[in-house]
C-alpha positions as CSV (number, residue, x, y, z in Angstrom):
1,M,19.9,-45.7,13.8
2,K,17.8,-42.9,12.2
3,G,15.1,-41.2,14.2
4,R,14.5,-40.6,17.9
5,Q,15.1,-43.1,20.6
6,I,14.3,-42.8,24.3
7,I,16.3,-45.3,26.4
8,L,15.5,-45.9,30.0
9,D,18.0,-47.9,32.1
10,H,20.3,-47.7,35.1
11,I,24.0,-46.9,35.5
12,N,25.9,-47.6,38.8
13,D,22.5,-48.3,40.4
14,R,21.3,-44.8,39.4
15,E,18.2,-44.4,37.3
16,A,19.0,-42.7,34.0
17,A,17.4,-41.8,30.7
18,A,19.0,-41.1,27.3
19,L,17.7,-39.4,24.2
20,M,19.3,-40.5,20.9
21,V,18.7,-38.6,17.7
22,D,19.9,-40.3,14.5
23,G,22.3,-42.4,16.6
24,K,23.8,-39.4,18.4
25,L,23.4,-38.7,22.1
26,D,21.2,-35.6,22.3
27,D,20.2,-35.5,26.0
28,F,21.0,-37.4,29.1
29,L,19.4,-37.5,32.6
30,I,20.8,-39.3,35.7
31,E,19.7,-39.6,39.3
32,G,21.8,-37.9,41.9
33,D,22.0,-37.7,45.6
34,A,20.9,-34.0,46.0
35,P,17.3,-32.9,46.0
36,A,16.0,-32.8,42.4
37,P,14.5,-29.6,40.9
38,G,10.8,-29.5,41.5
39,T,11.0,-30.8,45.1
40,I,8.6,-28.8,47.3
41,Y,9.3,-28.1,50.9
42,R,7.5,-26.6,53.9
43,A,10.5,-24.6,55.1
44,R,11.3,-22.4,58.0
45,A,12.8,-18.9,57.5
46,D,16.2,-18.9,59.3
47,R,18.2,-15.7,58.9
48,P,18.3,-12.9,56.3
49,V,21.4,-12.0,54.3
50,K,21.9,-8.3,54.5
51,G,22.9,-6.7,51.2
52,Q,21.7,-9.6,49.1
53,G,18.0,-9.3,49.8
54,G,17.8,-13.0,50.5
55,M,17.2,-15.4,53.3
56,F,18.5,-18.8,54.4
57,L,15.8,-21.4,55.1
58,T,15.8,-24.7,57.0
59,T,14.6,-27.7,55.1
60,P,14.7,-31.5,55.7
61,D,17.6,-31.7,53.3
62,G,19.6,-28.9,54.8
63,S,20.0,-25.2,54.2
64,A,18.2,-23.5,51.3
65,F,18.5,-19.9,50.0
66,L,15.6,-17.8,48.8
67,K,16.3,-14.6,46.8
68,Q,14.3,-11.4,46.9
69,V,12.4,-11.8,50.1
70,K,10.0,-9.2,51.4
71,G,8.0,-9.2,54.6
72,L,9.5,-12.5,55.7
73,S,10.7,-12.9,59.3
74,P,12.8,-15.6,61.0
75,G,10.8,-18.5,62.2
76,Q,8.0,-18.1,59.6
77,M,6.9,-21.2,57.7
78,L,6.6,-21.0,53.9
79,L,6.2,-23.1,50.8
80,V,9.2,-23.3,48.4
81,Q,10.3,-25.3,45.4
82,V,13.8,-26.3,44.4
83,T,14.9,-24.6,41.2
84,G,18.2,-26.2,40.5
85,Y,21.3,-27.9,42.0
86,A,23.5,-26.1,44.5
87,E,27.2,-25.6,43.9
88,D,29.4,-27.6,46.3
89,G,29.2,-26.2,49.8
90,K,26.3,-23.8,49.0
91,A,22.6,-23.8,50.0
92,I,19.8,-25.3,47.8
93,P,18.3,-22.7,45.5
94,V,14.6,-22.3,46.0
95,T,11.7,-20.1,44.9
96,Q,8.3,-19.3,46.4
97,K,6.7,-19.5,42.9
98,V,5.6,-23.1,43.1
99,L,4.6,-24.9,39.9
100,F,3.0,-28.3,39.4
101,K,4.3,-29.6,36.1
102,S,3.5,-32.7,34.1
103,R,3.6,-33.8,30.4
104,Y,0.6,-31.9,29.3
105,A,-0.1,-29.3,32.0
106,I,1.5,-26.8,34.4
107,V,-0.7,-25.7,37.3
108,T,0.3,-22.2,38.5
109,P,-1.4,-21.4,41.8
110,E,-0.1,-17.8,42.0
111,A,-0.8,-16.9,38.3
112,P,-4.5,-17.4,37.5
113,G,-5.8,-17.8,33.9
114,L,-5.9,-20.5,31.3
115,N,-3.0,-20.4,28.7
116,I,-1.9,-22.5,25.8
117,S,1.6,-23.0,24.4
118,R,2.3,-20.5,21.7
119,S,3.7,-23.3,19.6
120,I,0.1,-24.6,19.1
121,R,-1.2,-22.2,16.4
122,D,-4.2,-24.0,15.0
123,E,-7.3,-22.2,16.2
124,D,-9.5,-25.3,16.2
125,E,-6.9,-27.2,18.3
126,R,-6.6,-24.3,20.7
127,D,-10.4,-24.2,21.1
128,R,-10.5,-27.9,21.7
129,L,-7.8,-27.7,24.4
130,L,-9.6,-24.7,26.0
131,E,-12.8,-26.7,26.4
132,I,-10.9,-29.5,28.1
133,A,-9.2,-27.0,30.4
134,H,-12.4,-25.1,31.3
135,E,-14.1,-28.4,32.2
136,V,-11.4,-29.7,34.5
137,M,-10.5,-26.4,36.1
138,E,-14.0,-25.2,36.7
139,G,-14.4,-23.6,40.1
140,C,-10.7,-23.5,40.7
141,D,-8.7,-20.3,41.1
142,Y,-5.4,-21.8,40.0
143,G,-3.8,-20.9,36.7
144,L,-3.1,-23.4,34.0
145,I,-0.7,-23.7,31.1
146,L,-1.3,-26.4,28.5
147,R,2.0,-27.5,27.0
148,S,3.0,-28.2,23.4
149,A,2.6,-31.9,23.9
150,C,-1.2,-31.4,24.1
151,A,-1.4,-30.9,20.3
152,G,-3.3,-33.8,18.9
153,S,-3.2,-35.8,22.1
154,D,-6.1,-37.8,23.5
155,P,-8.5,-35.5,25.4
156,D,-9.0,-38.0,28.2
157,E,-5.2,-38.2,28.8
158,I,-4.9,-34.4,28.9
159,A,-7.9,-34.1,31.2
160,E,-6.5,-36.8,33.5
161,D,-3.1,-35.0,33.6
162,I,-4.7,-31.6,34.4
163,A,-6.8,-33.2,37.2
164,A,-3.7,-35.0,38.7
165,M,-1.8,-31.7,38.8
166,R,-4.8,-29.8,40.3
167,A,-5.2,-32.5,43.0
168,M,-1.5,-32.4,43.8
169,A,-1.7,-28.6,44.1
170,D,-4.7,-28.9,46.4
171,Q,-2.9,-31.4,48.6
172,V,0.3,-29.4,48.9
173,L,-1.3,-26.0,49.5
174,A,-3.6,-27.4,52.1
175,D,-0.6,-28.6,54.2
176,E,-0.5,-26.8,57.5
177,S,2.6,-28.4,59.0
178,T,4.6,-26.4,61.6
179,E,7.8,-28.2,61.0
180,P,10.1,-28.4,57.9
181,E,8.9,-31.2,55.6
182,T,9.3,-32.5,52.1
183,L,5.8,-32.3,50.5
184,T,6.7,-33.6,47.0
185,E,9.9,-34.8,45.4
186,G,11.2,-33.8,42.0
187,D,10.8,-36.1,39.1
188,T,13.2,-39.0,38.6
189,P,15.0,-39.3,35.2
190,H,12.4,-41.7,33.8
191,L,9.5,-39.5,34.7
192,L,11.4,-36.4,33.6
193,A,12.0,-38.1,30.2
194,W,8.3,-38.9,29.9
195,R,7.4,-35.3,30.8
196,E,9.9,-33.4,28.6
197,W,10.8,-35.6,25.6
198,S,7.3,-35.6,24.2
199,E,8.0,-35.8,20.5
200,P,7.4,-39.2,18.9
201,A,10.2,-41.7,19.6
202,Q,10.9,-45.4,19.9
203,V,11.2,-46.2,23.6
204,E,13.5,-48.9,25.0
205,S,13.2,-49.8,28.7
206,A,14.5,-53.4,29.1
207,P,17.5,-54.0,31.3
208,G,20.7,-53.6,29.3
209,S,19.1,-51.1,26.9
210,F,22.0,-48.6,27.3
211,E,24.6,-51.1,26.1
212,R,22.3,-52.5,23.4
213,C,21.4,-49.1,22.0
214,G,24.9,-47.6,22.1
215,V,24.4,-45.2,25.0
216,L,27.4,-46.4,27.0
217,D,29.7,-45.9,24.0
218,A,28.2,-42.4,23.4
219,L,28.7,-41.6,27.1
220,D,32.4,-42.6,26.9
221,D,32.8,-40.1,24.0
222,T,30.8,-37.5,25.8
223,M,32.8,-37.6,29.0
224,G,36.1,-36.6,27.3
225,I,37.1,-32.9,27.3
226,S,37.5,-32.9,23.5
227,V,34.5,-32.6,21.1
228,S,35.0,-33.0,17.4
229,L,33.3,-30.3,15.3
230,G,34.3,-31.8,11.9
231,G,36.8,-30.5,9.4
232,G,39.6,-30.9,11.9
233,A,38.1,-28.4,14.4
234,S,37.2,-29.2,18.0
235,L,36.0,-27.9,21.3
236,F,37.7,-28.4,24.6
237,V,35.2,-28.3,27.5
238,E,36.7,-28.1,31.0
239,P,34.7,-27.4,34.1
240,T,36.5,-25.5,36.9
241,R,35.2,-24.4,40.3
242,A,34.5,-20.9,39.1
243,F,33.1,-21.5,35.6
244,V,33.1,-23.9,32.5
245,A,35.9,-23.1,30.1
246,V,35.2,-23.8,26.4
247,D,38.1,-23.5,24.0
248,V,37.5,-23.5,20.2
249,N,40.3,-25.0,18.2
250,T,40.6,-24.8,14.4
251,G,42.9,-27.8,14.3
252,S,44.7,-28.5,11.0
253,D,42.6,-26.0,9.0
254,T,44.8,-23.0,8.1
255,S,42.5,-21.2,5.7
256,M,41.4,-17.6,6.2
257,A,37.9,-18.8,7.2
258,A,39.0,-21.5,9.6
259,G,38.2,-19.4,12.7
260,L,34.7,-18.5,11.5
261,K,33.9,-22.0,10.5
262,A,35.0,-23.5,13.8
263,N,33.2,-20.8,15.8
264,M,29.9,-21.4,13.9
265,A,30.2,-25.1,14.4
266,C,30.8,-24.4,18.1
267,A,27.6,-22.2,18.2
268,K,25.5,-25.0,16.7
269,A,26.9,-27.7,19.0
270,L,27.4,-25.9,22.4
271,A,23.8,-26.4,23.7
272,R,23.9,-30.1,23.2
273,V,27.5,-30.4,24.5
274,L,26.5,-28.7,27.8
275,R,23.2,-30.5,28.0
276,V,24.5,-34.0,27.8
277,R,27.3,-33.2,30.3
278,G,24.9,-31.6,32.8
279,L,26.9,-28.4,32.9
280,G,25.7,-25.0,34.1
281,G,26.6,-21.8,35.8
282,Q,29.1,-19.4,34.2
283,I,30.3,-20.5,30.7
284,V,33.2,-18.7,29.1
285,V,33.9,-19.4,25.4
286,D,37.4,-18.7,24.1
287,A,36.4,-18.3,20.4
288,A,38.8,-18.9,17.5
289,P,40.2,-15.7,15.9
290,M,37.6,-14.2,13.5
291,P,36.8,-10.7,12.3
292,K,34.6,-8.6,14.6
293,K,32.1,-8.2,11.8
294,D,31.3,-12.0,12.0
295,R,30.4,-11.8,15.7
296,R,26.8,-11.0,15.0
297,A,26.4,-14.2,12.9
298,F,28.0,-16.2,15.7
299,E,25.6,-14.8,18.3
300,S,22.6,-15.4,16.0
301,T,23.5,-19.0,15.5
302,L,24.2,-19.4,19.2
303,R,20.9,-17.8,20.2
304,A,19.0,-20.1,17.8
305,A,20.7,-23.2,19.3
306,F,19.8,-22.3,22.9
307,K,16.3,-21.3,22.0
308,A,15.6,-24.9,21.2
309,D,17.3,-26.1,24.4
310,T,15.4,-27.1,27.6
311,E,17.5,-25.2,30.1
312,E,17.4,-21.5,30.6
313,T,20.6,-19.9,29.3
314,I,21.4,-16.1,29.2
315,L,23.8,-14.9,26.4
316,V,25.7,-12.3,28.3
317,G,28.0,-11.1,25.5
318,W,31.6,-10.4,24.6
319,T,34.4,-9.4,27.0
320,N,37.2,-7.0,26.3
321,L,39.5,-10.0,25.8
322,G,37.3,-11.4,23.0
323,H,35.7,-14.2,25.1
324,F,31.9,-14.9,24.9
325,E,30.1,-15.4,28.2
326,L,26.9,-17.2,29.0
327,Q,25.0,-17.9,32.3
328,R,23.2,-21.2,32.4
329,K,20.8,-22.5,35.0
330,R,22.1,-25.4,37.1
331,S,19.1,-27.7,36.5
332,R,21.3,-30.7,35.9
333,L,24.0,-32.6,37.8
334,A,27.4,-32.8,36.2
335,V,27.3,-36.3,34.7
336,A,31.0,-37.0,34.8
337,G,31.0,-37.0,38.6
338,L,28.2,-39.6,38.8
339,L,29.7,-42.0,36.3
340,S,33.2,-42.1,37.6
């Protein structure tokens, strides 16, 4: 099917959401057992980690780790937000920079000022949105970011969204609990899909939609380690405990340009491949052989693909052995482990 489809359903009693673009699985979200990113805790400082500048915290869901702490002493209560999923056996990663994020607005208590997404360039539209923001945020010291989804949207819906995030921030920041407590939980897959997949799309939410819309078949293809790149080339994606290994294979193509063609196809596909699998952490790409002069084109294509991606990814660069390294935020759960 051509166009964009958002499909909301359940798999193995877990809430899940799929984004299909022109009949191809472009993104996938599934509920896990761990605290979701965005969860806000009132936590207790436990013990500092010398040499790392961090501190372990006590939360209702277990131990959390806060980086770059200053002036924090054991026993102190503080507000923190989950930033991603922890690796097996490790503490929950959290930050003190708490954000209240919805479809149209992000309220930033520690960063005052009214800002509008740079993707909204029309000056009349920016003025319209600023008027809405000033009206709803009047008398409030919080900061506000209006997201790209605001462009052309109903002013009442935007105002309602801003007001809801402001009210949530008021409620959370006013909490004076003296014990570790979960103040808000991170968004479920259906809410996250509504929040992040804001471009126009056909929405399917009836039971059995995954099977009817081809999501289950797409997931079967996605969960394999091999990904076809066309022209006989392929990727092999294998998560290990230390990192995610990505091998580029030219297949049956024996031409002089085979390596470059396979690597460029990899650069275009890799963001989607990692996204639908929920993979993050250290990524090591074993590129197909190609002249060093072509590395810049590979990097440019890779950078463009990840710029449009929703997850923060740092392109680290080439190793002495000719591998390309990336560092990707662990904002997703590995899908394969939840579907098996």
